C-alpha positions, 0 to 999 in steps of 0.5 A, spaced: 224 295 760 224 301 765 222 301 772 216 305 773 220 309 778 226 309 775 231 315 775 233 318 769 239 322 768 240 328 763 247 331 762 250 336 757 257 335 755 262 341 753 266 339 747 272 344 745 274 342 738 281 342 735 282 342 728 276 341 722 270 337 724 270 331 719 265 327 722 258 327 725 257 327 732 255 320 735 250 323 739 244 328 738 247 335 739 244 342 739 249 349 739 248 353 746 245 359 744 242 356 738 235 353 738 235 354 746 227 355 745 227 347 743 229 346 750 233 339 748 230 337 741 234 332 738 237 330 731 241 336 730 248 335 726 254 338 727 257 339 719 259 346 719 266 347 717 271 351 722 278 353 721 284 349 724 285 350 731 278 353 733 273 350 738 266 350 739 262 349 746 257 344 744 251 341 749 250 333 748 244 330 750 245 324 753 239 320 757 241 314 762 236 310 764 237 306 771 232 300 770 233 297 778 232 304 780 238 305 784 243 311 783 250 310 782 254 313 787 259 315 782 254 319 779 255 324 785 262 325 783 265 329 778 264 325 771 271 322 768 272 324 761 271 318 756 277 316 752 278 318 745 276 313 740 280 312 734 274 313 729 272 319 732 273 326 729 280 329 732 276 333 738 277 333 745 272 332 750 274 338 755 268 337 760 262 333 762 256 336 767 249 334 769 243 338 768 237 335 769 234 330 774 228 326 773 224 321 777 218 317 775 213 317 780 208 312 782 202 316 779 205 316 772 208 323 772 215 325 771 218 330 775 224 333 772 229 338 776 234 342 774 241 342 777 245 348 779 246 353 774 241 350 769 234 352 768 228 350 764 227 356 759 220 360 759 217 357 753 217 350 756 216 352 763 209 356 760 207 349 757 208 345 764 206 345 771 211 347 776 213 342 782 210 343 789 214 346 793 218 350 788 225 347 787 231 351 790 227 357 789 228 357 782 222 360 778 223 354 773 227 349 777 222 343 776 217 341 772 212 336 771 211 332 765 206 327 763 207 324 758 215 324 759 218 329 753 225 329 751 229 335 753 233 338 758 235 344 763 239 349 759 245 353 762 243 360 765 246 366 762 248 372 767 243 375 770 240 381 766 238 386 772 239 388 779 234 390 784 236 396 789 233 398 795 233 405 798 234 401 805 233 394 808 230 398 814 224 402 813 222 408 817 214 406 819 210 411 815 215 413 810 215 410 803 219 404 800 222 404 794 224 398 790 228 399 783 229 394 778 235 396 773 235 391 767 240 391 761 235 386 757 228 387 754 224 384 760 216 382 759 211 379 764 214 383 770 210 382 777 212 384 784 211 379 790 211 379 798 213 373 802 211 375 809 213 371 815 206 371 818 199 370 814 199 368 807 204 361 806 206 363 799 208 370 795 203 375 796 202 379 789 202 386 789 197 390 785 196 398 784 192 400 790 192 406 795 199 404 798 202 401 792 204 404 785 208 401 780 212 405 774 216 403 769 221 406 763 226 404 759 231 399 763 227 401 769 221 399 774 220 402 780 215 399 786 213 404 791 209 403 797 207 409 801 206 409 809 209 402 810 208 399 817 210 392 820 205 389 815 209 390 809 215 387 811 218 381 809 222 378 802 220 382 796 220 378 789 221 381 782 219 376 777 220 377 770 222 374 763 228 376 759 233 372 754 228 366 754 228 365 761 224 367 767 228 370 773 227 372 780 230 377 784 229 378 792 230 384 797 229 383 804 225 389 808 224 390 815 220 395 819 220 396 826 214 396 830 211 403 833 208 404 840 201 404 836 203 396 835 203 395 842 197 393 846 197 394 853 192 391 858 190 395 862 193 402 859 191 405 866 189 401 873 187 404 879 187 399 885 185 398 892 191 395 896 185 392 901 181 388 896 187 387 891 194 386 894 196 384 887 195 385 880 197 383 873 200 388 867 201 385 860 204 388 853 203 384 847 206 385 840 205 382 833 210 377 831 216 380 827 223 377 825 227 383 828 227 379 835 225 384 840 227 383 847 221 385 852 222 387 859 218 391 865 221 396 869 221 396 875 221 389 875 222 388 883 216 385 887 213 382 880 214 376 876 215 376 868 213 371 864 212 370 856 206 367 852 204 367 845 197 368 842 195 366 835 197 373 832 201 376 838 207 375 843 205 378 850 210 379 856 206 379 863 208 382 869 204 379 875 205 383 882 204 380 888 205 386 893 201 393 892 205 399 891 205 404 897 204 410 892 202 411 885 207 408 880 208 408 872 210 401 870 214 401 863 214 395 858 221 396 854 222 393 847 229 393 845 232 390 838 239 390 836 240 397 832 233 400 833 231 405 838 228 402 844 220 402 845 217 404 851 210 404 853 208 406 860 202 404 864 200 408 870 198 405 876 194 409 881 193 407 889 186 408 892 188 411 899 183 412 905 178 417 903 178 417 896 171 416 892 171 410 889 166 405 885 164 399 888 166 392 886 161 390 881 159 383 876 155 387 870 158 383 864 165 382 867 168 383 874 169 390 876 174 391 881 174 397 886 176 403 882 178 410 884 173 416 881 175 419 875 178 413 872 176 408 867 176 400 869 178 395 863 177 388 862 179 383 857 175 381 852 172 373 852 176 368 848 176 369 840 174 376 841 179 382 840 179 389 843 177 391 850 171 392 855 171 399 859 167 402 864 168 409 867 167 411 874 164 417 875 166 423 880 161 421 885 163 414 885 157 411 881 159 406 875 158 409 868 155 405 862 159 399 859 163 400 853 165 394 849 170 394 843 170 386 843 170 384 836 170 377 833 177 375 831 175 372 824 171 378 823 177 382 824 181 378 820 177 379 814 176 386 815 184 387 815 185 382 809 180 387 805 184 393 807 190 390 805 187 388 799 185 395 797 192 398 799 195 393 794 196 387 797 193 381 794 190 378 788 183 381 787 180 376 782 181 370 787 180 374 794 174 378 793 169 372 792 173 368 797 172 374 802 164 374 800 163 367 801 166 367 808 162 374 810 156 370 809 158 365 814 161 370 819 154 374 819 151 368 823 156 370 829 155 378 829 153 379 836 155 386 838 155 393 834 163 392 833 162 386 830 156 389 825 161 395 824 167 390 822 162 386 817 160 392 814 167 395 813 169 389 810 163 389 805 165 397 804 173 395 802 171 389 798 166 394 794 172 399 793 177 394 791 172 391 785 170 399 783 178 400 783 180 394 779 174 393 775 174 385 776 167 382 775 164 377 780 161 370 778 154 369 780 156 365 786 159 371 789 153 375 788 149 370 791 153 370 797 153 378 798 145 378 797 144 373 802 149 377 807 145 383 806 139 380 807 141 378 814 144 384 816 138 388 814 134 383 819 139 384 825 136 388 831 135 395 831 136 397 838 142 392 840 146 392 834 144 398 829 143 404 833 149 403 837 153 402 831 150 408 828 152 412 834 160 410 833 159 411 825 153 415 822 154 413 815 154 405 817 147 404 813 149 409 807 156 405 806 152 399 806 147 401 801 153 404 796 157 397 797 151 393 795 150 397 789 157 397 787 158 390 788 151 388 785 152 391 778 159 388 777 156 381 775 160 377 769 156 378 762 156 371 761 151 370 768 146 375 765 140 375 766 140 374 773 134 374 778 134 373 786 129 374 791 130 374 799 125 377 804 129 383 804 133 383 798 130 383 790 135 383 784 134 383 777 139 384 772 138 384 764 144 384 758 142 388 753 145 388 746 148 395 743 142 396 739 136 397 745 130 394 742 125 398 746 123 401 753 126 397 759 121 395 764 122 391 771 117 390 777 118 387 783 113 383 788 113 387 794 107 390 798 105 395 795 108 392 788 114 396 785 116 397 778 120 402 774 121 404 767 127 407 763 125 409 756 128 408 750 130 415 748 134 415 755 138 408 752 139 411 745 146 414 747 149 407 749 148 405 742 154 408 739 158 404 744 158 397 741 158 394 747 153 390 751 149 394 756 147 391 763 142 394 767 141 392 775 135 393 779 136 392 786 130 393 792 132 393 799 127 393 804 128 396 811 134 400 809 130 406 809 129 406 816 136 405 818 139 411 813 140 417 817 134 422 817 138 427 813 134 431 808 137 436 803 135 444 803 129 443 798 126 438 803 126 443 809 127 441 816 121 436 817 121 429 819 119 424 814 116 417 813 119 412 808 115 406 805 120 401 807 123 400 800 129 403 797 130 402 789 137 402 786 138 402 778 145 402 775 147 401 768 153 399 765 156 400 758 163 397 756 165 397 764 163 404 765 157 407 769 152 410 765 148 415 770 144 420 766 138 416 764 131 418 766 127 413 770 120 413 772 118 409 778 111 407 781 112 405 789 105 403 789 098 406 791 100 412 795 096 418 793 098 422 799 103 428 798 110 425 798 117 427 795 121 423 790 128 423 792 134 419 792 140 418 796 146 422 796 152 419 799 156 426 799 151 430 803 152 431 810 160 431 810 159 424 807 154 421 812 149 421 806 142 424 806 136 424 802 135 429 796 130 431 791 134 434 785 133 432 779 126 428 781 119 430 781 112 427 782 108 426 776 100 423 777 099 417 773 094 417 767 092 410 767 091 409 775 090 412 781 097 412 784 103 417 783 109 416 780 116 419 780 121 421 775 128 422 776 133 424 771 139 420 774 140 413 776 142 411 783 138 409 790 131 412 790 125 412 795 119 417 797 118 421 803 111 422 806 110 427 811 109 424 818 104 429 819 100 428 813 094 424 814 094 418 809 089 418 803 082 415 806 076 415 802 072 414 809 076 419 813 074 424 807 067 422 807 067 423 815 070 430 814 065 432 809 059 430 813 062 432 820 063 439 817 057 440 814 053 438 820 057 443 824 056 448 819 048 447 820 049 446 828 052 453 828 047 456 824 042 454 828 046 456 834 046 463 831 038 463 830 037 461 837 041 467 839 037 471 835 031 469 839 033 469 846 039 474 846 036 480 850 034 475 855 040 471 856 045 477 857 041 482 862 047 482 867 055 483 866 058 476 867 052 473 862 053 478 857 061 477 857 060 469 857 055 469 851 059 474 847 065 470 847 061 464 845 058 468 840 064 470 837 067 462 837 060 460 833 062 466 828 069 464 827 068 457 827 062 457 822 067 461 817 073 457 818 069 450 817 066 453 811 072 456 808 076 449 810 070 445 806 070 449 800 078 450 799 079 443 796 074 446 790 080 451 789 086 450 784 092 448 789 099 452 788 102 458 790 100 461 784 093 461 785 090 467 789 084 464 791 088 458 794 093 462 798 087 466 801 083 460 803 089 458 806 090 464 810 083 465 812 083 458 815 089 459 819 086 466 821 079 464 823 081 457 826 086 461 831 081 466 832 076 461 834 081 458 839 083 465 842 076 466 843 076 459 847 082 462 851 078 468 853 072 464 856 077 460 860 081 466 862 074 469 864 072 463 868 079 462 871 078 469 874 071 468 877 074 461 880 080 465 883 077 472 885 070 471 887 069 478 889 073 482 884 068 486 880 070 486 872 069 492 868 065 490 862 068 495 857 075 493 859 074 486 859 070 486 852 076 490 849 081 485 852 077 479 849 077 483 842 084 484 842 086 477 844 080 474 840 082 477 833 089 481 833 093 475 836 091 470 831 092 476 826 099 476 828 100 469 828 097 468 821 100 474 818 107 472 820 107 465 817 105 469 811 110 474 811 116 469 813 114 462 809 111 465 803 117 468 800 121 461 801 116 457 798 114 454 804 107 457 806 102 452 802 102 444 802 103 440 796 097 439 792 092 443 798 090 449 800 093 449 807 099 450 811 105 446 809 108 442 814 115 442 811 118 448 813 115 450 819 109 454 817 104 449 820 107 450 827 104 457 827 098 454 827 099 447 831 103 451 837 098 456 839 093 451 839 096 446 843 098 451 848 091 454 848 088 447 849 093 446 855 091 452 858 084 451 858 085 444 860 088 447 867 082 451 867 077 445 867 081 442 872 080 448 877 073 447 875 072 440 877 076 441 884 071 447 885 065 442 884 068 436 888 070 440 894 068 439 900 061 435 898 065 428 896 068 428 903 063 431 908 056 431 905 051 425 905 051 420 899 045 424 895 049 430 895 055 426 893 051 424 887 049 431 885 056 433 885 058 428 881 052 429 876 055 437 876 062 435 874 059 431 868 055 436 866 061 441 867 065 436 863 060 436 857 059 443 857 066 446 857 070 440 853 067 443 846 067 450 848 074 450 850 076 446 844 079 440 848 078 435 843 083 438 839 089 435 844 088 429 840 092 432 835 098 430 838 096 423 837 095 424 830 102 427 830 106 421 833 102 415 831 105 413 824 101 406 823 094 406 826 088 410 823 084 410 830 087 417 832 085 420 825 078 417 826 077 420 833 080 426 831 076 427 825 069 425 828 070 430 834 073 436 831 069 436 825 063 436 829 065 441 834 059 446 832 054 440 834 057 440 841 057 447 842 050 448 840 048 442 844 052 443 850 054 450 850 047 453 847 041 449 848 043 446 855 044 453 858 038 454 863 037 461 861 037 460 854 032 454 855 027 459 860 027 464 854 026 459 849 020 456 853 017 462 855 017 464 848 014 458 845 009 458 851 011 452 855 012 452 863 019 452 866 021 445 870 024 445 876 031 444 876 037 444 881 043 448 881 051 448 882 055 454 884 062 454 881 063 461 885 063 459 892 065 452 896 058 450 896 055 445 892 048 443 894 040 443 892 038 450 894 032 451 898 026 454 895 027 461 899 034 461 896 033 458 889 033 465 885 039 467 888 043 460 887 040 460 880 043 467 878 050 465 881 050 459 877 048 462 870 053 468 871 059 464 873 059 457 869 061 457 862 
């Protein structure tokens, strides 16, 4: 019986033979260099004849079992040779050595370790598990057998190669070259780096942005560009040759640079009165070069060392304040290396210096000299620095924090090194994605958000460069992280982060797109839905049966379709086709408002959705397919766009190239057709009124009523014109109002009939309608301005007389030539650029600035008319409300209300509500109010500008034979406001009619 933990000894004997062998060996043997791949197989016999005096090197397999588990001490010494047997062949046993030690552990597994000079061959090594930890740093020095097998370690031949290094001490920023020279054919060549910190095991080296691998006959080269202290350690080259696995080593050291030294603070200003002492620290990452750190000058201070998880720090605590400005230096010296000297300047605040006071915002800020930057350390488990500038006037500036969660920074740096070529992407990318999901919960600052987004970006680059597939669990972790990122606060996280990195949202989109279409083929189809992220994938056979269609349960519903003809070129690839469709909510609001040339300089609104479609065939992206998309019931004019990551110096922007709008045949929605695959959305002008049947009905009814009222107004003027224009002021006022009526009547008629014309820049009627509407509406407002200026003149210059002919000439110039200039300039500037007419309408385009030639003058005129109205109100209210009796106050207030009713429509002040429609993006209330008031402007002019005029009323009553009722008057020409006496009624009545608009 053999004890379960009994040690087993396997040994080999070398037998130089003398004379011809005539007898068989008493033990199973195998020739060294013979069937070595068998690794200890028994039963081979020595029956070959040799000439006299020849010798042969033989390996004899012997298994010794110690039933009591003890290991005889004699076996630890050189073994004596057994005496020659008389019956044996005439040979002499020249040597006896141990090769393998095996132990049977309680778990039933047998651990067999090779002794020095021996190793398991590559064939056996590939079939069994290696012992942990590795035995004596040998590639196949110890194996685990279950069940035990007959076999033994074999004698190693001479090393079939050498590993050379250009220099063991590398210069930071230079290129490291390791060269393997081999004399035998090699296979399974791999490179590893064993660092003194970080990963406990060897780190595989793969081609990356810094690592490159080349090989030729008898030579293999590892090159690492731009080396830093993160690339120092023990390099290992592993390969197979002559049936064995080999490992060659080279030690590399990289000195630190000044940028590797962290100072806190890097500058300091102190007041000796409030802070007699201070503390300085310099920290370096762990390095095996052994730096000796010191501060100079060191007098008056005490230096101490302390360690953090990743750094070693030397702290200088000074108890006495220097008398003048001084520079301290942190000296770092290592034998044989150039010393590193990092300065820290200390400024002493003197009497009379401008300073910022102590403050406790976020952290405690000491008194700081004007023009200096105060610095404070980050909280525990965060890396970076908090800074605050003291302005030249002694006022504190805003606080800037670069503090980032230490775990997020570690993930970011690991992803960067993985992209550089340090690591195993197939294992580390899924691990990092799972860790990102956990770390998304701790994001509390813009720096945290940028670190998380940076990690996603580098992982996506690794996947794109290496082509590794992702399993479903890794992709789910990515999508969950993306959902949380899109839900993060915009004002406190996204906006400050985009100030530091404008391409943050664009990078997120590219990373999610890249990782999403990297799903393993066996995991298709895959569907995943979260509030901000929806994903659908499908695996198509090489023979695509029909059109590809996908829909998403968004609001409004979104669907896309790729026709069969677009997928036809993929039929010849004879590989599976994967289509990945991804919808991201809220991302379009985070992307920068950058627009390509074809979209102009206008601002646009997006629907809140970004659709990304990608096709992979045979591991290659297919981007030339045609896709039709429907973003829901959005009948208002919009642009079909895609996000171009290359625009605006890599920050990305919306582009319309290759996309067009197409009206749907079977529904009222409008669809997008794009002839390439990427991330899509639609842009709607922020100045475009959303399509609304109620709003359109109100517009048509209001314009119709306005046109009818203006025609009635013309009829009234036809009846009473001679009566109401008997004096100069009344003539000018009614002449201006009559031109307002004529221009507004023509403009409303043109605007009401424009939708009946075929739209487009090639339609002369549509072009003419747009120009006439532009000119006539501007003429209406300029004639309103003429009335306001005339009233302002009467209010400010009471006794100044105006020339009727001169004023009328100026009013004609202002009322017709000025609007003609604006309308003509807009036509000449924007029509050649194709930016004159809006898309689908006979009106000015809001993208390139043509519409601003109408909006700008209108708002300026409305503002000026509002000032004149305010002047009239003040004139009516002074001095009645402060001096007159209660009855006179009421009469004055009634006069103010009447003036407001009369002047507001005549001055076009209701058009000021257009600002609300330009600024308000969600509510429809401003659009309703604007439409009701301004389409009915003709009705208001008829009621308050024409029929409420006293002379018009008197003329109509006289013409139809009715008596004139008594009325009170309010004078706008003087400071008086009262009910006239009978003897003064005629004089005051004339003054009111002549001065009031």
